[in-house]
MARPASE-648780 format. One record per residue: residue number from 1; residue in three letters; x, y, z of N, C-alpha, C in turn. Coordinates in Angstrom, 2 decimals. Last residue first. Example, Ala and Ser with C-alpha at 12.3 -4.5 7.8 and 13.67 -1.06 7.14 Angstrom:
// MARPASE-648780
REC   num   residuo       n_x       n_y       n_z      ca_x      ca_y      ca_z       c_x       c_y       c_z
REC     2       SER     12.85     -2.25      7.08     13.67     -1.06      7.14     12.90      0.03      7.87
REC     1       ALA     13.19     -5.69      7.80     12.30     -4.50      7.80     13.20     -3.30      7.80
//
This chain:
// MARPASE-648780
REC   num   residuo       n_x       n_y       n_z      ca_x      ca_y      ca_z       c_x       c_y       c_z
REC   264       ARG     32.80    -16.60     11.74     31.75    -16.76     12.47     32.36    -15.77     13.78
REC   263       ASP     34.20    -16.40      9.48     33.52    -15.04      9.81     32.67    -15.48     11.75
REC   262       ASN     34.92    -18.03      7.03     34.96    -18.37      8.26     34.97    -17.34      9.28
REC   261       GLY     30.91    -18.12      5.68     32.51    -18.51      5.82     33.31    -18.69      6.52
REC   260       CYS     28.21    -19.66      5.53     29.06    -18.70      5.97     30.38    -19.11      5.89
REC   259       PHE     25.16    -20.09      4.25     26.10    -20.30      4.18     27.28    -19.39      4.06
REC   258       ARG     21.69    -19.72      5.83     23.17    -18.75      5.44     24.19    -19.49      5.52
REC   257       ILE     18.62    -19.78      4.49     19.87    -20.52      4.94     20.77    -20.16      4.33
REC   256       LYS     15.16    -18.18      5.90     16.49    -17.96      5.57     18.48    -19.68      5.75
REC   255       VAL     12.00    -18.46      5.68     13.49    -18.93      5.85     14.40    -18.79      5.26
REC   254       GLY      9.14    -16.87      6.62      9.73    -17.53      5.70     11.33    -18.06      6.34
REC   253       VAL      6.06    -14.27      7.03      6.85    -16.03      7.21      8.55    -16.79      5.94
REC   252       ASN      5.11    -11.61      7.00      5.80    -12.27      5.69      6.19    -13.31      6.63
REC   251       PHE      1.79     -9.55      6.11      2.76     -9.92      6.90      3.69    -11.18      6.58
REC   250       PHE      1.37     -6.23      3.67      1.83     -7.95      3.90      2.12     -8.02      5.18
REC   249       LEU      0.26     -4.12      2.41      0.33     -4.11      3.32      0.76     -5.78      3.78
REC   248       TYR      0.12     -1.89     -0.88     -0.22     -3.70     -0.12      0.38     -3.80      1.13
REC   247       ASN     -1.76      0.12     -2.95     -0.58     -0.27     -1.66     -1.07     -1.65     -0.89
REC   246       ASP     -2.03      2.10     -5.68     -1.90      0.91     -5.42     -1.19      0.76     -3.60
REC   245       GLU     -0.80      4.71     -5.99     -2.08      4.34     -5.95     -3.07      2.71     -5.17
REC   244       LYS      1.70      5.41     -5.79      1.01      5.97     -4.93     -0.16      6.27     -5.36
REC   243       PHE      3.26      3.99     -7.32      2.41      4.66     -8.70      1.36      5.53     -6.99
REC   242       TYR      2.47      1.30     -5.41      3.25      1.33     -6.42      1.96      2.36     -7.35
REC   241       ASP      4.05      0.12     -2.39      3.14      1.45     -2.78      3.77      1.65     -4.24
REC   240       GLN      4.25     -1.77      0.86      4.60     -1.77     -1.17      3.44     -0.51     -1.22
REC   239       TYR      5.81     -3.27      3.35      4.68     -2.45      2.50      5.53     -1.71      0.98
REC   238       SER      6.05     -6.57      5.20      6.00     -5.34      3.91      5.25     -4.41      4.18
REC   237       VAL      7.41     -7.67      7.77      6.11     -6.89      7.33      6.80     -5.89      6.46
REC   236       GLY      8.57    -11.00      9.31      8.31     -9.66      8.98      7.19     -9.04      8.51
REC   235       ILE     10.39    -13.93     10.06      8.89    -13.20     10.48      9.30    -11.67     10.00
REC   234       MET     11.60    -16.64      9.86     11.58    -15.30      9.76     10.41    -14.67      9.56
REC   233       PRO     14.26    -19.43     11.00     12.97    -19.02     10.27     12.86    -17.49     10.11
REC   232       CYS     17.62    -20.48      9.46     16.64    -19.49     10.23     15.40    -18.88      9.75
REC   231       ILE     20.19    -22.14      9.41     18.94    -22.95      8.79     18.75    -21.56     10.03
REC   230       ASP     23.64    -22.61      8.64     22.69    -21.99      9.49     21.32    -22.20      9.03
REC   229       ILE     25.96    -23.75      8.22     25.00    -23.83      7.23     24.39    -23.03      8.72
REC   228       GLU     29.51    -25.14      8.80     29.28    -23.36      8.23     27.54    -23.08      7.96
REC   227       GLY     28.15    -27.18     11.28     28.17    -26.72     10.05     28.54    -25.30     10.60
REC   226       LYS     23.86    -26.03     11.27     25.59    -27.10     10.75     26.37    -26.75     10.29
REC   225       ASN     22.01    -24.75     13.37     23.62    -25.09     12.99     24.27    -25.86     12.94
REC   224       VAL     18.88    -23.74     13.49     19.78    -25.30     13.07     20.91    -25.04     13.19
REC   223       LEU     18.27    -20.87     14.00     17.44    -22.05     15.27     19.02    -23.39     14.67
REC   222       ARG     18.79    -17.88     14.21     19.51    -19.19     13.80     19.15    -20.29     14.32
REC   221       TYR     16.13    -16.05     13.17     16.65    -16.47     14.09     17.75    -17.64     13.90
REC   220       ASP     15.33    -13.05     12.13     15.08    -14.48     11.48     16.02    -14.68     12.39
REC   219       VAL     13.02    -10.41     11.11     13.73    -10.70     12.73     13.81    -12.29     12.34
REC   218       THR     12.13     -7.34      8.72     12.11     -8.45      8.95     13.20     -9.07     10.20
REC   217       PHE     10.51     -5.24      7.03     11.02     -5.26      8.07     10.97     -6.66      8.16
REC   216       LYS     10.15     -3.08      4.20     10.75     -3.73      4.65     11.20     -4.01      5.95
REC   215       PHE      8.57     -0.68      1.96      9.55     -0.93      2.75      9.52     -2.05      3.17
REC   214       GLU      9.26      0.55     -1.24      9.12     -0.60     -0.34      9.67     -0.59      0.91
REC   213       GLN      7.97      1.62     -4.08      8.62      2.46     -3.05      7.97      1.04     -2.06
REC   212       ARG      7.85      2.16     -7.76      7.20      0.99     -6.28      7.68      1.98     -5.64
REC   211       TYR      7.38      4.24     -9.94      6.50      3.20     -9.70      6.61      2.05     -8.60
REC   210       ARG      7.19      7.72     -8.25      7.94      6.82     -9.10      6.85      5.19     -9.27
REC   209       GLU      6.05      9.79    -10.78      5.06      9.07     -9.38      6.25      8.45     -9.79
REC   208       GLU      5.86     11.35    -13.37      5.73     12.21    -11.04      5.73     11.45    -10.32
REC   207       THR      8.36      9.49    -14.83      6.89     10.58    -14.73      6.93     11.68    -13.77
REC   206       LYS      9.96      7.91    -14.09      9.92      8.53    -15.41      8.85      8.97    -15.04
REC   205       LYS     12.13      7.71    -10.54     10.82      8.29    -11.13     11.28      8.26    -13.27
REC   204       ALA     13.71      4.71     -9.63     13.45      6.15     -9.76     12.39      6.77    -11.26
REC   203       THR     11.78      2.80     -6.58     12.70      3.20     -7.86     12.55      4.48     -8.37
REC   202       TRP     13.14      2.24     -3.74     12.23      2.82     -4.47     12.96      3.05     -5.51
REC   201       ARG     12.76      0.45     -0.44     13.68      0.31     -2.04     12.94      1.40     -2.24
REC   200       TYR     14.69     -0.12      2.20     13.57      0.81      1.82     14.41      1.12      0.29
REC   199       ASN     14.84     -2.66      5.43     15.09     -2.12      4.32     14.25     -0.91      3.56
REC   198       SER     16.02     -3.71      8.27     14.42     -3.07      7.91     15.61     -3.03      6.50
REC   197       THR     16.55     -7.16     10.19     16.26     -6.71      9.43     16.24     -5.17      8.85
REC   196       VAL     18.26     -8.61     12.53     17.08     -7.38     12.60     17.44     -6.99     11.49
REC   195       ASN     18.78    -11.60     14.24     18.83    -11.21     12.87     17.88     -9.61     12.69
REC   194       LEU     20.72    -13.78     16.44     19.08    -13.29     15.59     19.63    -11.81     15.02
REC   193       ARG     22.77    -14.72     16.95     22.45    -16.10     16.65     20.44    -15.14     15.99
REC   192       ASN     25.24    -12.73     17.25     24.59    -13.38     16.04     23.59    -14.16     15.51
REC   191       LYS     25.27    -12.69     20.23     26.06    -13.32     19.46     25.49    -14.48     17.83
REC   190       LEU     22.10    -11.34     20.44     22.51    -12.24     20.98     23.35    -12.90     20.36
REC   189       LEU     21.84     -9.90     16.74     22.45     -9.70     18.32     22.49    -10.62     19.22
REC   188       HIS     22.91     -7.41     14.57     23.05     -8.93     14.73     23.34     -9.12     16.54
REC   187       VAL     20.85     -5.64     11.72     21.19     -5.85     13.32     21.89     -6.80     13.51
REC   186       ASP     21.49     -3.73      9.03     21.38     -4.36      9.24     21.69     -4.84     11.16
REC   185       ALA     19.31     -0.97      7.35     20.66     -1.30      7.96     20.15     -3.31      8.54
REC   184       GLY     19.48      0.14      3.74     18.73     -0.29      4.60     20.01     -0.72      5.98
REC   183       LEU     17.79      1.32      0.79     18.99      1.40      1.69     18.70      1.08      3.34
REC   182       SER     19.12      1.02     -2.68     18.08      0.61     -1.35     18.95      1.78     -0.63
REC   181       SER     17.27      1.63     -6.22     17.97      2.21     -4.70     17.62      1.55     -3.65
REC   180       GLU     16.86      1.44     -9.56     16.05      0.63     -8.30     17.13      0.95     -7.22
REC   179       PHE     15.55      1.52    -12.70     16.42      1.78    -11.95     15.97      1.37    -10.63
REC   178       TYR     13.06     -0.97    -14.73     13.40      0.79    -13.59     14.78      0.47    -12.99
REC   177       SER     11.55     -1.99    -17.52     12.65     -1.54    -16.23     12.83     -0.28    -15.78
REC   176       VAL      9.21     -4.39    -18.82      9.56     -2.48    -18.49     10.31     -2.59    -17.71
REC   175       ASN      6.76     -5.94    -20.54      8.20     -5.47    -20.57      8.57     -4.64    -20.24
REC   174       PRO      4.04     -6.37    -18.07      4.31     -5.53    -19.27      6.33     -5.35    -18.75
REC   173       GLU      5.68     -9.06    -16.98      4.68     -8.14    -18.05      3.92     -6.86    -17.11
REC   172       LEU      8.32     -9.00    -15.59      7.81     -9.45    -16.81      6.60     -9.31    -17.78
REC   171       LEU     10.08     -5.78    -15.31      8.89     -6.72    -15.20      9.13     -8.26    -16.28
REC   170       ALA     13.45     -5.13    -12.98     12.16     -5.57    -14.78     10.98     -6.95    -13.91
REC   169       THR     14.71     -3.06    -11.24     14.27     -4.42    -11.55     13.38     -4.41    -13.01
REC   168       PHE     18.71     -2.81    -10.20     17.21     -1.96    -11.15     16.15     -3.77    -11.21
REC   167       GLY     20.55     -0.65     -8.28     20.35     -1.84     -9.12     19.18     -1.31    -10.00
REC   166       ILE     22.81     -0.02     -5.69     21.98      0.48     -6.57     21.84     -1.07     -7.30
REC   165       GLY     22.77      0.56     -1.92     22.40     -0.55     -3.30     21.83      0.41     -3.77
REC   164       TYR     23.98      0.74      1.15     22.97      1.04      0.12     23.70      0.20     -0.65
REC   163       ASN     23.90      0.23      4.76     23.60     -0.61      3.21     23.47      0.45      2.40
REC   162       LEU     25.10     -1.25      7.65     24.54      0.21      7.73     24.77     -0.98      5.74
REC   161       LYS     25.65     -3.25     10.96     25.38     -3.29      8.83     25.40     -1.94      8.18
REC   160       VAL     26.60     -3.39     13.88     25.60     -3.02     12.42     25.86     -2.88     11.65
REC   159       ILE     27.84     -4.06     15.83     27.16     -4.97     15.35     26.16     -4.32     14.37
REC   158       ASP     30.28     -1.94     14.48     30.37     -2.86     15.81     28.70     -4.05     15.44
REC   157       VAL     29.18     -1.09     11.39     30.19      0.23     12.88     29.98     -1.22     14.20
REC   156       PRO     30.23     -1.90      8.51     30.12     -2.60      9.57     30.56     -1.16     10.61
REC   155       ILE     28.60     -1.04      5.46     29.16     -0.18      6.11     29.11     -0.77      7.53
REC   154       ARG     27.86     -2.14      2.52     28.18     -2.22      3.85     29.26     -1.81      4.17
REC   153       LEU     26.68     -1.55     -0.91     28.16     -0.90     -0.26     27.42     -1.31      1.00
REC   152       ILE     26.23     -3.55     -4.15     25.48     -2.90     -2.73     26.61     -2.55     -1.12
REC   151       PHE     25.09     -4.25     -6.80     25.92     -3.43     -5.98     25.40     -3.15     -5.23
REC   150       VAL     22.34     -4.86     -7.76     23.69     -5.50     -8.30     24.67     -5.13     -7.78
REC   149       GLN     19.70     -6.25     -6.69     20.33     -4.82     -6.47     21.80     -5.27     -6.70
REC   148       TRP     17.23     -6.82     -8.58     18.42     -6.96     -8.76     19.56     -6.56     -8.55
REC   147       ASP     14.12     -8.70     -9.59     14.13     -7.23     -8.19     16.24     -7.37     -8.26
REC   146       PHE     12.18     -9.37    -11.75     13.40     -9.72    -11.33     13.48     -8.52    -10.35
REC   145       SER      8.47    -10.20    -11.31      9.60     -9.55    -11.28     10.69     -9.71    -11.55
REC   144       LYS      4.80    -10.06    -11.15      5.93    -10.46    -11.81      6.89    -10.14    -12.14
REC   143       LEU      1.76     -9.56    -10.18      2.40     -8.94    -10.98      3.82     -9.79    -10.56
REC   142       SER     -1.93    -11.19    -11.75     -0.46    -11.16    -10.53      0.27    -10.72    -11.06
REC   141       GLY     -5.00    -10.39    -10.99     -3.76    -11.34    -12.06     -2.40    -11.05    -10.65
REC   140       THR     -7.32    -10.01     -9.28     -7.25     -8.99    -10.50     -5.92     -9.48    -11.55
REC   139       TYR     -6.83    -11.08     -7.31     -7.98    -11.14     -7.44     -7.94    -10.32     -8.95
REC   138       ASP     -3.37    -11.20     -6.16     -4.25    -10.65     -6.14     -5.44    -11.29     -7.41
REC   137       HIS     -0.02    -11.33     -5.79     -0.89    -12.39     -6.64     -2.42    -11.91     -5.98
REC   136       ILE      3.70    -11.32     -6.90      2.55    -10.27     -6.44      1.18    -11.25     -6.84
REC   135       LEU      6.67    -12.01     -6.37      5.80    -12.20     -7.74      4.20    -11.27     -6.37
REC   134       SER      9.88    -11.70     -7.41      9.03    -10.59     -6.77      7.54    -11.21     -7.92
REC   133       TYR     13.72    -12.88     -6.87     11.91    -12.36     -8.05     11.34    -12.52     -7.25
REC   132       ARG     16.20    -11.22     -6.29     14.95    -11.69     -6.02     14.19    -11.83     -6.89
REC   131       LEU     19.80    -10.81     -5.21     18.47    -11.14     -6.23     17.62    -11.72     -6.02
REC   130       ASP     22.40     -8.55     -3.98     21.10     -9.49     -3.88     20.30     -9.86     -5.30
REC   129       SER     26.27     -7.91     -3.32     24.97     -8.88     -4.60     23.39     -9.40     -3.94
REC   128       ALA     28.50     -6.31     -1.18     27.33     -7.63     -1.73     26.16     -7.46     -3.14
REC   127       VAL     31.14     -5.10     -0.07     30.39     -5.46     -0.69     29.42     -6.60     -0.30
REC   126       ILE     32.77     -5.57      2.55     32.25     -4.84      2.28     31.07     -4.49      0.92
REC   125       GLY     32.84     -9.25      2.50     33.28     -8.22      2.73     32.44     -6.62      3.12
REC   124       TRP     30.52    -10.19      0.56     31.89    -10.57      0.38     32.14     -9.00      1.02
REC   123       ASN     27.91    -11.86      0.38     28.39    -10.48      1.41     29.50    -10.52      0.79
REC   122       VAL     24.84    -12.66     -1.78     26.21    -12.33     -2.00     26.80    -11.79     -0.80
REC   121       ARG     21.74    -13.91     -2.21     22.11    -12.62     -1.68     23.60    -13.53     -0.85
REC   120       LEU     18.63    -14.73     -3.20     20.01    -15.17     -3.08     20.59    -13.77     -3.37
REC   119       SER     15.27    -15.72     -3.54     16.21    -14.88     -3.42     17.56    -15.39     -3.42
REC   118       PRO     11.44    -15.67     -3.56     12.46    -16.38     -3.18     13.66    -15.35     -3.60
REC   117       THR      8.58    -14.81     -2.39      9.94    -14.14     -2.77     10.96    -14.79     -2.41
REC   116       LEU      4.81    -14.02     -2.94      6.03    -15.04     -2.64      7.50    -14.18     -3.80
REC   115       THR      2.02    -12.48     -1.36      3.39    -12.19     -2.44      4.16    -13.86     -2.00
REC   114       LEU     -1.31    -11.72     -1.88     -0.02    -13.22     -1.57      1.14    -11.92     -2.48
REC   113       ALA     -3.95    -10.31     -0.97     -3.77    -10.75     -1.88     -2.40    -11.26     -0.91
REC   112       SER     -6.38    -10.45      0.96     -6.83    -10.60      0.00     -5.84    -10.41     -1.28
REC   111       LEU     -5.21    -11.77      3.21     -5.67    -11.92      3.28     -7.09    -11.78      2.06
REC   110       ASN     -2.05    -10.06      3.08     -3.33     -9.66      3.45     -4.82     -9.98      4.05
REC   109       THR      1.34    -12.26      3.02     -0.08    -12.03      2.31     -1.28    -11.11      3.60
REC   108       GLY      4.13    -14.04      2.40      3.39    -12.94      2.47      1.81    -12.96      1.96
REC   107       TYR      6.65    -16.01      2.39      5.57    -15.74      1.83      4.58    -14.75      2.88
REC   106       ASP     10.22    -16.10      1.52      8.84    -16.12      2.44      8.48    -15.36      1.69
REC   105       VAL     13.53    -18.23      1.53     12.31    -17.66      0.68     11.31    -17.41      1.58
REC   104       GLY     17.02    -17.58      0.46     15.86    -17.37      1.45     14.53    -17.79      0.56
REC   103       VAL     20.06    -18.08      1.15     19.24    -18.37      0.03     17.97    -17.93      0.70
REC   102       VAL     23.21    -16.39      1.45     21.63    -16.75      2.01     21.09    -16.40      1.00
REC   101       THR     26.51    -16.46      1.98     25.65    -16.92      0.90     24.24    -17.12      1.44
REC   100       SER     29.68    -14.31      3.34     28.11    -15.98      3.65     27.31    -15.66      2.03
REC    99       ILE     31.24    -13.18      5.17     31.27    -13.68      4.22     30.41    -14.94      4.28
REC    98       LEU     30.45    -11.50      7.09     32.17    -10.53      6.16     31.09    -11.10      5.13
REC    97       ASN     28.93    -12.31      9.46     28.22    -12.37      8.36     29.31    -12.12      7.33
REC    96       PRO     30.32    -10.00     12.76     29.22    -10.63     11.29     28.93    -10.77     10.44
REC    95       TYR     33.60     -8.57     13.43     32.49     -8.11     12.34     31.64     -9.64     11.69
REC    94       LYS     36.19     -9.66     13.93     35.34     -8.45     14.85     34.09     -8.04     13.90
REC    93       ASP     37.23    -11.34     12.81     36.39    -11.38     13.98     35.72    -10.61     14.92
REC    92       MET     37.50    -10.66     10.58     37.06    -10.48     10.36     35.85    -11.36     11.43
REC    91       ASP     39.93     -8.54      9.62     39.82     -8.00     10.53     38.44     -8.74     11.05
REC    90       SER     40.59     -7.90      6.91     41.67     -8.84      7.84     41.66     -9.02      9.13
REC    89       LEU     38.66     -7.02      5.86     38.60     -8.56      5.30     39.39     -9.33      6.99
REC    88       VAL     38.94     -4.28      6.48     37.39     -5.40      7.04     38.33     -6.93      6.87
REC    87       HIS     40.67     -4.05      4.18     41.23     -3.74      6.21     39.91     -4.82      6.91
REC    86       ARG     40.32     -4.57      2.24     41.42     -5.19      2.74     41.16     -5.28      4.31
REC    85       GLN     38.01     -1.91      2.17     37.71     -3.29      1.67     39.30     -4.65      2.29
REC    84       ALA     39.62     -0.48      1.84     38.43     -1.11      3.14     38.08     -1.82      2.73
REC    83       GLU     40.43     -0.42     -0.28     41.59     -0.74      1.07     40.88     -1.10      2.13
REC    82       VAL     38.29     -0.30     -1.94     39.59     -0.85     -1.76     40.03     -1.81     -1.06
REC    81       THR     37.56      1.93     -1.35     36.61      0.79     -1.66     37.43     -0.32     -1.31
REC    80       VAL     39.70      3.27     -2.07     38.98      4.11     -0.77     38.36      2.11      0.17
REC    79       ILE     39.60      3.34     -4.74     40.52      2.99     -4.15     40.47      2.64     -2.54
REC    78       SER     37.20      4.76     -5.71     37.33      3.03     -6.30     38.71      2.56     -4.93
REC    77       VAL     37.33      7.26     -4.85     35.81      6.58     -4.41     36.55      4.31     -4.59
REC    76       GLY     38.84      8.03     -6.85     39.07      7.89     -6.00     38.08      7.13     -4.55
REC    75       LYS     37.48      7.13     -9.22     38.77      6.68     -9.70     39.11      6.60     -7.79
REC    74       ILE     35.69      9.12     -8.95     35.51      7.21     -8.96     36.55      6.99     -8.58
REC    73       ILE     36.72     11.32     -8.72     35.78     10.92     -7.77     36.13      9.90     -8.41
REC    72       GLY     37.62     11.28    -12.25     38.84     11.44    -10.42     38.31     11.45     -9.55
REC    71       LEU     35.82     12.05    -13.12     36.25     10.49    -13.52     37.20     10.02    -12.36
REC    70       PHE     35.32     14.18    -12.42     33.66     13.42    -11.51     34.98     11.82    -12.27
REC    69       ILE     36.90     15.58    -13.10     37.32     15.95    -11.91     35.96     14.41    -11.30
REC    68       GLU     36.84     15.01    -16.29     37.72     15.07    -15.43     38.01     14.97    -13.95
REC    67       ALA     34.74     16.23    -16.78     34.50     14.76    -16.67     35.68     14.29    -15.82
REC    66       MET     34.41     18.88    -15.75     33.33     18.07    -14.95     33.91     16.93    -15.71
REC    65       LEU     36.28     19.60    -18.15     36.80     20.07    -17.23     36.24     18.83    -15.25
REC    64       SER     34.59     19.18    -20.28     35.61     18.51    -20.15     36.19     18.04    -18.37
REC    63       GLU     32.54     21.80    -19.25     32.14     19.94    -19.72     33.67     19.44    -19.62
REC    62       GLY     34.80     23.69    -19.95     34.13     23.46    -18.22     33.74     21.82    -18.34
REC    61       PHE     35.07     23.36    -22.65     36.14     23.04    -21.27     35.99     23.32    -20.23
REC    60       SER     32.95     21.57    -24.14     33.57     22.85    -23.91     34.55     22.70    -23.36
REC    59       MET     32.05     19.56    -27.07     32.45     19.04    -25.84     32.82     20.70    -25.67
REC    58       ASP     29.99     20.85    -29.87     31.52     20.27    -28.96     31.77     20.40    -27.89
REC    57       ASP     27.28     19.86    -31.75     28.35     20.90    -30.19     29.57     20.37    -29.63
REC    56       SER     26.46     18.21    -33.09     26.79     19.35    -33.88     27.91     20.43    -32.65
REC    55       TYR     26.06     15.74    -32.34     26.79     16.08    -33.15     27.52     17.07    -34.02
REC    54       PHE     24.01     16.71    -30.45     24.86     15.84    -29.95     26.34     16.26    -30.69
REC    53       SER     22.10     17.53    -31.73     23.33     18.95    -30.36     23.59     17.85    -30.83
REC    52       SER     20.74     15.82    -33.83     22.25     16.77    -34.31     22.84     17.46    -33.35
REC    51       VAL     20.22     14.24    -31.85     21.14     13.77    -32.14     21.54     14.70    -33.21
REC    50       ASN     17.98     15.77    -30.55     18.36     15.47    -29.60     20.20     14.72    -30.34
REC    49       ASP     16.14     16.04    -32.86     16.95     17.18    -32.24     18.28     16.62    -31.20
REC    48       ASP     15.23     13.29    -33.21     16.04     13.87    -34.19     16.94     15.01    -33.56
REC    47       GLU     14.38     12.88    -30.96     15.26     12.31    -30.75     15.69     13.10    -32.32
REC    46       ASP     11.75     14.39    -29.46     12.46     15.08    -29.38     13.88     14.22    -29.81
REC    45       SER      9.71     11.90    -30.78      9.41     13.18    -30.92     10.76     14.51    -30.66
REC    44       CYS     10.99      9.37    -28.83     10.37     10.01    -30.44     10.78     11.23    -31.06
REC    43       SER     10.25     10.71    -26.15     11.54     10.15    -27.24     11.80     10.32    -28.10
REC    42       GLY      7.06     10.60    -25.95      8.23     11.34    -25.91     10.07     11.86    -26.02
REC    41       SER      6.72      7.88    -26.47      6.51      9.14    -27.46      7.05      9.75    -27.44
REC    40       THR      7.87      6.90    -24.67      8.20      5.99    -25.91      8.03      7.61    -26.61
REC    39       ASN      6.65      7.58    -21.93      8.48      8.22    -22.21      8.52      7.92    -23.81
REC    38       GLN      4.28      6.80    -22.65      3.76      8.12    -22.56      5.90      8.60    -22.71
REC    37       ASN      4.33      3.66    -22.22      3.85      4.70    -23.24      4.07      6.43    -23.74
REC    36       SER      5.16      3.63    -19.60      5.82      3.47    -20.43      5.66      3.80    -22.33
REC    35       GLU      2.54      4.80    -18.44      3.60      5.71    -18.00      4.67      5.37    -19.18
REC    34       GLU      0.93      2.86    -19.77      1.17      3.52    -20.02      1.90      4.80    -19.75
REC    33       ALA      2.06     -0.20    -18.63      1.73      0.78    -19.34      1.69      1.80    -19.79
REC    32       VAL      2.03      1.23    -15.35      2.96      0.83    -16.17      3.28      1.18    -17.96
REC    31       ASN     -0.56      1.52    -15.38     -0.23      2.76    -15.19      1.44      2.17    -15.06
REC    30       GLU     -1.74     -1.55    -15.69     -2.05     -0.24    -17.44     -0.93      1.28    -16.18
REC    29       LYS     -0.53     -2.70    -13.98      0.18     -3.02    -15.03     -0.42     -1.81    -15.83
REC    28       ILE     -2.52     -1.64    -11.37     -0.71     -1.29    -11.71      0.57     -1.92    -13.30
REC    27       ASN     -4.63     -2.52    -12.65     -4.29     -1.41    -11.72     -2.56     -0.79    -12.37
REC    26       LYS     -4.03     -5.08    -11.23     -5.00     -5.26    -12.78     -4.35     -3.52    -12.93
REC    25       VAL     -4.37     -5.78     -8.74     -2.73     -5.96     -9.40     -2.24     -5.06    -11.49
REC    24       GLN     -5.42     -3.90     -7.03     -4.92     -4.33     -7.69     -3.70     -4.35     -8.51
REC    23       SER     -6.84     -3.91     -3.33     -5.07     -3.22     -4.10     -5.44     -4.02     -5.18
REC    22       LEU     -9.34     -2.79     -1.72     -8.33     -4.00     -2.39     -7.12     -3.09     -3.38
REC    21       THR     -9.56     -2.16      1.85     -9.29     -1.09      0.13     -8.33     -2.24     -0.28
REC    20       ILE     -9.55     -4.93      3.28    -11.17     -3.88      2.32    -11.08     -2.76      1.60
REC    19       ALA     -7.97     -5.24      4.64     -8.00     -5.75      3.00     -9.46     -5.05      2.60
REC    18       LYS     -7.33     -3.96      6.56     -6.74     -3.84      4.85     -7.34     -4.22      4.05
REC    17       THR     -7.96     -5.77      8.22     -8.63     -4.37      8.20     -7.99     -4.25      6.95
REC    16       SER     -5.69     -7.97      7.56     -7.02     -8.16      7.61     -8.26     -6.80      7.28
REC    15       CYS     -3.66     -7.30      9.53     -3.77     -7.07      7.97     -5.20     -7.44      7.45
REC    14       PHE     -4.86     -6.73     12.51     -4.64     -5.83     11.59     -4.68     -5.83      9.74
REC    13       VAL     -5.11    -10.05     12.35     -5.75     -9.13     12.72     -5.90     -7.42     11.56
REC    12       VAL     -1.50    -10.28     11.48     -3.16    -10.75     10.70     -4.21    -10.11     10.85
REC    11       VAL     -0.87     -9.08     13.90     -0.10     -8.49     12.75     -1.40     -9.07     11.76
REC    10       LEU     -1.89    -10.62     16.04     -2.49     -8.84     16.20     -2.06     -8.60     14.55
REC     9       PHE     -0.92    -13.58     16.15     -2.50    -13.02     15.55     -3.18    -11.45     15.29
REC     8       LEU      1.64    -12.96     16.00      1.33    -13.30     14.34      0.01    -13.39     14.54
REC     7       TYR      2.41    -12.29     18.20      2.24    -10.96     17.63      2.08    -11.58     16.04
REC     6       LYS      1.21    -14.50     20.08      0.54    -13.53     19.95      0.98    -12.07     18.71
REC     5       PHE      3.53    -16.22     18.42      1.55    -16.48     18.07      0.91    -14.99     18.77
REC     4       PHE      4.71    -15.05     20.05      5.49    -15.55     18.49      3.65    -15.74     17.65
REC     3       CYS      5.00    -15.73     23.18      5.41    -13.94     22.47      4.44    -14.40     20.38
REC     2       LYS      4.96    -18.14     23.34      3.50    -17.24     23.06      3.80    -16.24     22.77
REC     1       MET      7.78    -18.41     22.41      6.68    -19.13     21.66      5.39    -18.65     21.79
//
């Protein structure tokens, strides 16, 4: 417990030093709107040319061959994924948290801004899906979005799970969406009581800079166990960068409630 409060004090002091360089939600929204307007004007100017070329040019033999190869690769990956899923689910005692639903909420601050992130994650073998609501608020306003990693591939290696996901983030104001990918790792320690999670998210580029890049590191500990329900307090640190202009460093605290299957 003493170590926890020492860690809390050091992180809060460090975050407070970052409060001098105040990030602005207002500036992020303006950059999003400007980027959206650039993409809209560019797509409209080329629309007629794209439509005419699409209907006038027949697909060449090489393009047809590449399409067949691509479909073959997709089919092969699907078959391998299904077989891997069957294999992992048949040996659930070896890997923790193979089947679970995790409901969480965490609050973060750097003394000049705050973030609130409720989330829902469903794990099923080597696949998962993660949905969260993200709120950032500072003295210039609020930035709200729904972030959904629709498909996450999990590769279990002993006590470690490597994750790669694809999905999107949808801003509520302005109404703009971005394709988003994620890469991370989960480490399960102390007989699955202590979980260390690291995750990196990045959006696809629409112009020269990405809308958002996010690094997050959290540690949660199973404090209460009631049957198949685990209650886990969580602490962590997150860093978010928007268009390489505005960034936030948050200290996070929260709780995760994990509903486990028969994979303990």
